N, C-alpha and C positions, 0 to 999 in steps of 0.2 A: 627188205626181205629178199632173199636169194631165190633163184629158180629152183634150186635143189630143195628148198623148204616146202615147195608146193607138192601136193599129192600127185602121183603119177596118173591116176585115173580113178574110175568108179570102184576098182577093186583094191584101192589102197587101205580099206578097212574103215569100219564105222567109227571107232574111237579115235584113230589118228585124224580122220577128217573133222570130227567134232572138236577135237583139241585144237587143231589148226584154226577152225572157224572161231572158236573162243579167243584164241590168241590174236587173231586179226581184230576181233570186236574190242578186246581190251586195249590194244594199241590205238584204235580209232578213238576210243573214249577218252584218251589222254588229252584230246583237243578241247575238252570242256563241254559245256551245255549250250554253246552258241548255236542258234537256230532252233533250239528245242524249248525255249522258254514258253511259247504259246502252247506247244505240245503238253508240257507239264501243267500249265495253268488250266487248260481245258479238262484234263483228267482230274486234277485237284478239285476244280469247281464241281464237276458232276459227282465224283465219288464222295466228296465232302457233303453235298447236299443230300444224297441218298443215305449216307451213313447217319447223318444228323436226324433226318426224318425217321428212319427206322429205329434209332436208339430212343428218341423221344416217345415214339409210339409204343415201343416195347416197355418203356418205363411206366407209361400211363396204363397200359393194359395189364401189366404185372401188378400195379397198385390196385386196379379194379379187382383182380383176382385175390391178392393177398389181404386186402382190406375189405373184402366183400361184406363181412358182418357189419362193420362200422358204416359202410355205404348204404346197405339195405336197412340198417337199424336193428337187425336181428339175425338169427339163423334162418328163420322162415318168416314170411309175411303173408297175411290173408287180407285180401282187398274186397270190400263191398261197397256198392254205390247205393245212395239213398238211405239205406237202412243199416241199423247196427246188428251185430251178431246176436242170436237168440240166447236166452239164459242157458239152455242146454249146450249150445256150442261153446259159450264162454266157460262153462264148468268143464267141458271136455278139454279145452285148450289149457286151462289153468292146472288141470290134473297132470299135465304132461310137460310143464315148463313154466318159466316166468313170462308174463304177458304184459305188454305196454300197448295202450290204445292211443291212436293219433287220428284226429279228424281234420280233413282239409276241405276248404270251401272258399269261394270268393265273396267278399263283403266290402262295404263302404266304411272307411275310416274317416272320422270327422273331427274338426277342431270344435270343441265344446262351446267356444265363444262365438263361432262363426260357422253355421251349418253349411253354408255354401263352400266353404274351404274344406273339400272332401276329396278323397282319392280311393280308387279301387285297390284292394289289397288281396293277397293270398293269405287267408287266415288259417293258422294251424293251431290246434289245441292238443295238448298231450297230457297223459296221466302220470301218476307217480312212477318213479324208477326210470323215467326217460332221461337220457338215452341208455339203452341196454349196452351198447357198444360205442366206443368213440367218446370224445369230450367236446362239450359245447364251449365256444369261446366268444367273448365280447371284445370290442375295441377298447384298448386301454387309453389312458391320457396321452401316452406317447405315440398312439396310432398303431401299436403292435397288439396282436391277439393275446388275450388273457383268459385262461380257462377258468370257468365258474361252475358253481353248483346251480344249475338252471332251475331246479325245483325251488331252491331258496330264493332265487331271483324273482320267480313268478309268484311267490307266495304273497298272501294278503298282508299289508302293513297299514296299521291304523285304519282298517276297514276297507282299504283300496287295493284291488288286485294289481299285479304287475304284468308288464308285457315288454317284449324286446322287438326291435324293428330293424329293418335294413336302412342303410344310409340314404337310399333313394327316397324312402317315405319321409325321413326326417327333412330332407331338402324340399320335397314337394309341399309339405304342410308347415315348414319352418318350425320344426319341433326340437326341443332340447331335452336332454336326459333330466328327468324329474318332473317334466310337464305331463299333462293329462291328454288322453286321446279317447274320443267317443267311438264305441263300436257297438252297433245294435242299441239295446236299451241300457247299457252300462258304460262305465268309463274305466280305463286302465291307466296306470302310471307308467310312463316309459322309463324302464330301468337300465337300458343300454342299447348300443348299436351292435347288431350281429356281425361278428368277424368270421365265424366258422359254424356252420350247421352240419353235423356229421352225416346225416342221412339225406341231405338235400338231393344229391345226385340220384339216389335210389327212387325218388318220387316219379321221375320220368315225365313230368307234366310240363306243358308249355305255360309260362307265367305271363299274365297280362298286367300284373302289378307286383309291388315289392312285398316281402314277407312281414307278417305280424304274428308273433308267437305268444300264446297264452296257455294256461292250463284248462283242463276240462271243466272244472267248476266255473271258471270265468265264462267259458263258451255257453254253459247253460244259462247264466245270468244275462247274456246278450239277447236271449229269446229268438236267435236266428235259426235254431234247430226247430223247424216246423215240418208238418207232414208234406212230403214231396220235395223238400229243399235239396238242392243239388250239393250233397255232401259225400265225400269219400271217406269211408272208415277203414283204417289200416290197423291190423292187429299184428304186432311184432312180437316174436317169441325168442327166448333164449332156451335152448334145449339142453338137457343134461349132457355132460361130457361123454363122448363116445356114441351118441345117438346117430343112427344111420338116417340121414336127412331124406334120402329117396324113399326109404321104407316108411318114414313118418308121413311123408306126403301121400303115399298110397293108402296108408291107414286113415288119414283124414278124408280122402275121397270116398273110401268105403263106409266111413262112419256117417258122412253127410253128402250123399251123391247129389242131392238137389239143393245144396247150400247156395250155389251160384257165385261163390267167391273165387277170386283168382289168386292162386298161390305162386309165390316166387321164393327161391332160397338164395343163400349167399353166394353160390357158385355162379349166379347170373343176376348180380345185384343191381346193375344199372344197364339194362340191355340197350336202351336208346343211346346212352352216352358211348357204350362200347361200339355199337354200329356206326355212330358218327365218327369216332376215332379211327375205326378200321377203314371207313370210306375216305376220310380225309388223308389217312396214311397212303392209301392207294393212289389218290389223286396227286399228293405231293411227291410220291416215289416216281410216278409217271412223268411228273414235271422234271424231276431230277434226271430221269432217263432221257427226256427230251433234250435237256441241256447236254447230256453226254452224247447224244446222237449228233447234235449240232457241233459239239466239241470234237466228235469223230471226224467231221469234215476238216477241222483244224489239224487233227492228228494226221490225216491223209495228206493235207497240204504240207505239213512240216516234214513228213517223211519224204515226200516227193522233192521238196526243196533241198532237203539234206543230201539226197542222192544226187541231185544236180550239181551240188558243190563237190561231190565225190566222183564226178565223171572221169577225171583223169586217173584217179586211183583205181577205179573199177576196170577202166580200159586197160590200164597197165597190168593189173592182175590177170585179166583174161588173155592179154597178149603173151604173158609169161606162162600161160598154160593152166591157169586156175579154172576149174570147172564151174558151171553156172550155179550148181548146188552150193558150192563154198561161198559164193557171193551172197546168195539168199540166206544161208545159215549165219554167216558172220554179221550181216546187218540186221537180221531178225533178232539175234542175241542182243545187239545194241538197243534195238527198239524195246525189247522186253525188259531189259535192265532199266531203261529210262521210264518205261510204263510203270514198273515196280516203284520207282522213286516217286512218280506223280501219285500213284495209288497210296503210297505211305503218307504223303503230305495230306491227301484227302481224308485218309483214316485218322490222322492226327486231329484234323478239324472235327471229324465225326465223333471223336472221343471227348473233345473239349467243349464243342458248341452245345451239346445237350445239357451240360451242367449249367451254362449261362441261360439256355432256353428254359430249363426247369425253374430257375429263379424268376424269369420273366412271366412264366405261366402260373406262378404260385397264387396270384390274386385273381386269375381268370378262370381257373378250373374249379368245379365244385368238389374236388377231391384233392388230397395231398399226394402228389405224384412223386415217387422216389426214382429219379432219373439218374442213371449211371452209365457205365460202359457195358455194352452188350456184345459179346464176341460174335453171336449169330448175325446181328445187324451189320457189324463191320465186315464179316465174311461175305454177306450178300452184296454189300457195296463194292468190295474188292472184286468180286466175280463180275459185276457189271463193268467195272473199269477195265479189267483184263480183256474181257470179250469185245469191248468197244475198241480198245487199242488194236487187237488182232484183226477185227472185221475191217477196219478202215486203213490199216497199214499193209495188209497182205498184197493188195493189188500193185502199189508202186514198187514193193520189194520184189514181187514175182516178175514184174515188167523189166526191172533192172537185170534180173537173172536171164531173161530171154533176149535182150538186145545184143547184137553182135558187137565186138570190140570197136570196129571202125565206126559204127554208127553212134556210139557213145560220144565220140569226139565232136560230132556235128548235131547231136540230138537237140541242143537248145535252139539252134537256128532252124532246123528242119526236123521236128519231132517225128520219131518213127512210131508207127502204130503197131506196137508190139503187144500181142495179146498173150497173157499167161497160159501156160499148158493146162490141160484139164485137171490135173491133180491139185494144182494151186487154187484153181477156181472152186473145186470141190471143198478144199480146206477153208476158203473164205466163206462159201455158202454155209459150211457146218458151223463156223464161228458166229455167223449172223443168225442162224437158227438157234444156236445155243443162247445167244443174247435174248432173243424173243421168248424162248422156252423159260429162261430164268425170270423174265418179267411176268410171264403168265403163271408159272407154278408158285411164285412167292406172293401172288396177289390174293386178296380176300375175295375178289370177284373175278375169277379167271376169264369168264366171257367178256366182261368189260375190258379187261387188260388185253385180251386177244384182239378185240376191235380197235383199241388204241394202238397196238403195235402195227396192225395192218394199216390203219390210217396214217400213222407216222411214216411208215415205209412208202405209202402212196404219195404223201406230201413231199417227202424227200426226193422221190422219183420225179415228181411234177416239177419241183424246183430245179433239179438237175436237167430235165428236158427243157425248162424255160431258159436256163443259162445257155444251153446248146442252141436253142431257137434264136435267142437274142444275138448270139454271135453270128449265126447264119444270116439274119436279117441285116445286121450291120455290114456284113461283107457284100451284100447285094444292093445297098442303097446308092451305090455309085460314089462319085467324088463331089461333095458340096463345094460351092464356090468360095465360101469363107474359109480361109486357111485353118483358123482356130478350130472350127467345127469339123473340117476335114480330118485334121489331126486327132481330135477327140473320137470321131467315129472309127478311124483306123485303129486306134489303140484298143478299141472294144473287141476287134476281131483279129488282131495281130497274134503271131505265135507267142505263147506264154502269157496270154492276156488274163486278167484277174476277173473276167466277167462271171464265169461259173462260181468262183469262190464267193464273190459279192452277193450274187443272187441266192445261192444256197445257204450261206452262213447267216445273213440277216433275214432271209425269207421266212424260215420256220418261226423264229422268235416274233417277228412282226405279225405273222398269221395268227399266232396264239393271242397276241395283244388285241388285234382287231376283233377276233371272235369273242374274247372275254368282254371287251367293251361294248360290243353290240348286244351280247346276251344280257349283260347287266343293265344296259340302257333300256332294253325291251321289258326287262323285269320291272324297272322303276316305272316305266310308262304304263305297264299293266296294273301296278299297284296304285299309282296316283291318277293317271289321266283317264283310264278306262272306267273309273268309278262314275257312275251317272251323276249328273248335276242335281238330280232329285234324290240323291242317296240319303238315308236317314241320319239324323244328327246323333241319336243315342239308340243303343240296345239296352233293354231292361230285363233282368233275369230274376228268378226267385219271387215272382208275384204270386201270392197265395190266392186261391179261388175267391175267398171272401173279400179280398182287396181289389178285385178286378174293376168293379164299378167305381169305387172311390179313387182308385189310381187313375182311371180314364178321365174322370171329372177333373182331377187335379191337374193332369197334364194338359188337357185340352182347355183348361181354364186359363192357361198362360197365354197372353197375347203373342202371336207369332208362332205358336206351336200348331201343327196340323197333321192330318193323315196318320192317325194312330192305327197300327196293325197289331193284333193280338192272336196268339195261338197257344194251345196247351202244349206242355213240354214234358217228355219223359225220356229216360235213357235206357238202352238195353243192348244186347249183343246178339249177333246171329249165332245160333246154336247148331242148327242142322239144315241141310238142303236135300230134299227128296229122301229123307231118312238117313242120310250119311252126315257124320260129323262135319261141321263147317270146315275145319282145318284140312280134312281129308277130301272135301268136295271141290276144293279150288282147282280150276283148270287153267286159269290165266293168272300167273303170279304177279303180272304187272299191276293188277288191280287187287292184290291181296291186302292192301291197306284197309279194306273194309272190315278186316278182322282185328285191326289194331285198337284194342280198347272198345269202349261202348260207343254206340252211335246215337244221335238224336232221333227221337221218335215222336211223331204227332198223329193226330187223326182229324178228319174233316169229311164232310158230306159232299161238297162240290169241289171240282177241280179248280185250281187257281186260274184266274182269267188269262194269264199269259203262259199257261202250261204247254209244254211240247211233248205230245204223246209219240213215243217211238213204236210201241207195240201194245195191243190190247185196248180196252175201253174202260173208262171210268164208271164206277157204280152209280146207280141212280141216287138222287138227293135223298130219297126216302128209304134207302136200302136198310133192311133189317135181317139179312141172311147170315150165312157162315162168315167167319173172319176172312177178309180179303186185304191185300196190301199192294200199294204202288211202290215200286223200287226204282232207284236211280240206275241209269244204264251201266255204270261202272260195276254195280252189284250184280247185275245180270251178266256182264262180261266176265266177272270174276269166277262165276260158277257155270257159265254156259247155259243159262236158263232163260226162259221167257214166260209169257202168260200161261197159267196152268200148272206151274211148278209149285211144289209144296215146300214151305219154309217154316222153321221153328225158331222163335225168338225167346230169349230169356230176359224177362222184364221184371225187376224187383224180386228176383229169385224164382219166378214162376214161368214155366214154359208155355208159350202160346203158339199154336199152329195156325197158319194162314195160307191161303192160296194167292199166288201172284196173279193180280188182275191187270196191272199196267206197268209198263216199262217206260220211263219218262226221262227226258233230258232236262238239265238244270243250268242256268246261267248264274253262277255264284257272284259274278261281277255286278249283278243288279243290286246286291246288298239287301235283298228282301229276305224274308224268313223261309229259306229253302231247307227242306229235309230230305235226306236220302231214303227214309222209310216213312210212309204215310199209311195209317190203317183206316179201314172203313168204320163208320159209326157203330156203336153198340158193343165195342170190345174193351176199350180202355177208359171209358168215362168214370168208372168207379174206382180206378187205381189211384193211389196217392200220386199227386202231380202238382206242378206249379205251371205258371204261364210265363211266356216271354213276349216282349212287345218291342216294336220300333216306333219312332216318331220323327217326323221331319220338323224342322224349326228354322226360322230366320237366324242368321248368325248372331244378331244382337239379342235374340231370345234364349240362346242355349244356356247361358249362366242362370237365367231365371228358372228354366225347366229343371236344371240340376238342383238348384236351391229348393224348389217346391217339392221335388221327390225326396230329397235327402231330409228335409224337415219333417215330412208327414209319414214317411215309410222307411224306418231304419233298417228293415231287413232286405229291401229291394236294392240290388246293385245296378249301378248305371255305368255302361261302358260307352265312353265317348269315341265315336268312329275316328275322329282326328287323332286321338291319343293312341288308338290301336294301330293306325297307319304309321304314326311316329315310331312305334315299337318295331313294326315290320321293316320300316326304312332303316332303322338303326341296325337291325340284324343284317339287312342287305348291304349296308355300308361296311360293316365289319368283315363280311364274307368277301365283298368286292375288293376291299383293301388287301386282304390276305391273298387272294387270287392274283391280284395285280402284282404284288410283291414276288410271288412264286413265278409268275410269267416273266418278270423282269430277270430272273436267273437265266431263262432261256435266251433272252435278248442279250444279256451280258456275255454268255457263251458265244453268241453270234458275233458280237462286237470283238471278242478276243480272236475269233477265227478270222474276221476281216482284217484285223490289225496284223495277224500272222501272214495273210495273203499279201498284204501291202509290203510287209517287211521282206517277204520272200522274193518279191519282184523289185526290191530296192536296187539291186545291181543293174538290172535291165533299165530301170527308170533313170539311174545315173548316166548310163551309156546314152540313152535317148536324149536326155537334157544336154549332155556335152556335145553330141553331134549337131543338135538343133542350134545350139549357140554358136558353134563353129560356122554353120551355114548362114548365120546372120540373124537368127531369131532373137528377140529381146527376152530378157528375164520375165517380163510381164506377159509376153505372148505365150511362152512355154507354160507359165503358171496357169493362165486362163485356159489353155488347151487341156491340161491335166485335170483341173477342177471341173471343167465342163464334162470331161469323161466321167468322173465320179458322180457329178450331179445327175447325169443321164442314167447311170447305173442305179443310183439311189431312187430316182423316180420310177424307173422300170420295175425295180424290186418292190417298191411300195405299191405300184399298181397291181402287180401279181399277188402280193400278200393281201391287199385289200379285197381282191376278187375271191381268193380262196378263203380268207377269214370270213367274209360275208356269207359265202356258201356254207361254211361250217356252222356259223351261228344260225343260219336259216334252217339247216338240217336238225340241229340240236333243239331249237325252239319248236319247230312245227312237227317234226317227226318223233322226237324223243319226249319232249315236254308237252306236246299236243297243243301248243298255242294256236288259236284260230287264225292269227295273222302275224306277219313279220314286218317291222318297220325298219327301213334302211336309214341309218343316221350318217349323213355325209360328213359331219364334223369329225367323226371317229376316223374315217378313212383319210380325210385331209390332214388331221393331226398325225396319223401314222406316216403319211407321205413326208410331212415336214421333219418328223423325228428321224426317219430313215435317211432322208437327204442330208440332214445335219450331221449324222453320224459318219456317212461315207465322205462328205465334204471335209469334215474335221480330220479324219484319219488320212484322207487323200492329201490334204494340205500339208500335214506334218511330214508325210513321206516325200511329197514333191518338194517342199522347202529344203529338206535335207539334201535331196538329189541336186537341186539348183546350187547348193553351196559347195559342191565338189569342184575342184580345179580341173581344167580340161587337159593340160599338158601331161600329167602323170598317166592318165588313162589312155591317151592317144599314143604315147611312147610304148606303153605295155602291149597295146594292140597292134 
């Protein structure tokens, strides 16, 4: 380029300046992508992860909205607990549309030939015309779903009703299609294995057992429907075309204001699944953003390394009269062009990966998700990528713009501390704030996203400070006597050292891994080890009042069974607090879970022996006054109330007013029969109710207890504590695996950044190796020195990540999840240290081995 081609000064004009900057950028890009592979990989990984997560989430949520009727099972559903709709209510519903009744309850399914071979099931019974929307499918001979007429499948054949089951139940009881299954006082023939139940996601209930589906006539024959039995009755409606659903709901509320039913329509068919998907999307998007932030360090390293290779070019341009702005604009144009390429690669992944993910999720989701390409998701991911590239590349670009021409020639040996001028710093701050704003504004929970962004920024700053501190300490430790150690320590603080890049790149990913492993480990310990040794062996539900004594005699008659505890059991919901609707009376949303569905309710005269009273006093044992209630402290916190407050509860469709007498704390880990709501005597005794019980038993007596109850009381369901724990552990295992995989994305980004940092320092490493060999150092000595350097950096980074990860896990468990205690797990930190050291040593070895293989003569002649 000639001197005449350069602009004469700031008044040369905007467009000529821009044109010249783009010309310089275009000519520079002819050299290819050398040095920018890590840059592209970091952006591709982060953008691809975010685009994939956003597209998969959009597909699932769109399916929830578009298939709302099939997921819910109707246009509108009415849900009642314990009791069926009255004849007047049914007549009103049928006059306005087609109605299907579905009843859900827990029951024991048994092998007719072996009563002890029993399993807890989620029993569902449906009326004619089910399903109103969607198609029921069974597993065909080839393992593929086959749509069937479910009413014909469940119909009576040769006097025997039919039923369909999930594969889990078939495995537990060793059942084949065509064999019989006992349920209550009847038997059903297994007609197929459920492949797709269209309205399963709309139930929103936590399942302790596999599904068994029968028709309503069969349910009546089981004799499980008794007064007070814990049954949920759902009435699903198909409304005439054009009906205004919201107006219909208002009409139903006005017609039956005291019905006590819970209404839901197809626009919010599966609220729990939707909330789960939205929360999971937020988490995974933030993980992808974390990978981008870590990758941003790689972006900055790549830009700085690239500019170092262009020292002579930049110095020459400045010597020839090029203004600093031209340097900045030309190289910014190159970075933006390369960023666009990396973003395009990431978007290509984000467009293809969701299709693959959709196939993988087909058997895991309770709905059929139509996952495709979502422009909004791709645009969001592209925005994250662009802002990340800008945020982390502006500083080295602006620094090159400020350094004088002569300084550039010696910048590598004696770096100049050039600070960008205020305008560039403001631009970098604006891009960083834009990145944070995008993360917050696109999140389902902006508050959580804001906290995450602040935490991520704080952790990045902490690791940057840690890298600086390690460099300073290494410079002050003096000169160790051992040459290899002296050389390793010197390399940690020499000009152009990789210390900051190693600590920052691997630190964040390892911190996430440590925190996740500690949280998961404490969860497992809470579930398994915190359960007292004298925990009950079984929970029994749906015990009828007239069965109470025979049941007690049967259980305690089994040798090895002892300590039987029994309490009456009802279900109800909080309707109002101090005259205000419960939903409007909440003052602490953290404990608003007390309004999610119905709560267990009991009554008793005396306080439990180990009760912890927080406020108030328990009523006398012979109390016969106005209704009083003892509430769990979370209920009190949710509404900001204490003793003396007035509460209204809807129990079996009837509103009951009571005064809060006691606020109590509960230890749910004790596995005793804890209730969040306990009434005083004289209020609920006449209400339809069942009893629940727990019993402790010697391990060898558990099978005998289950056999005795199953043989004598077909309606009583036994929940084995060990089976329930296995279910919870299975959920934790799946969640833990998913979280570890997503955290690994962050670690992968860090590994890429570290590889880039090592590659960027390859030229210096070659020079050091050649000089040391010329001075007499052996190949083994140089290799040991360099590996010791990376080993020290790996251990230092692991120590810092272990400390920050432990602190993060402690804060999440004790402050957010309110665990009573936190257990430090040394094996987690040790494993992290080994992983970090292995990564740094492996990459360091590759880089060092390549450096040692370079011949000395060409380098010395060139220098």
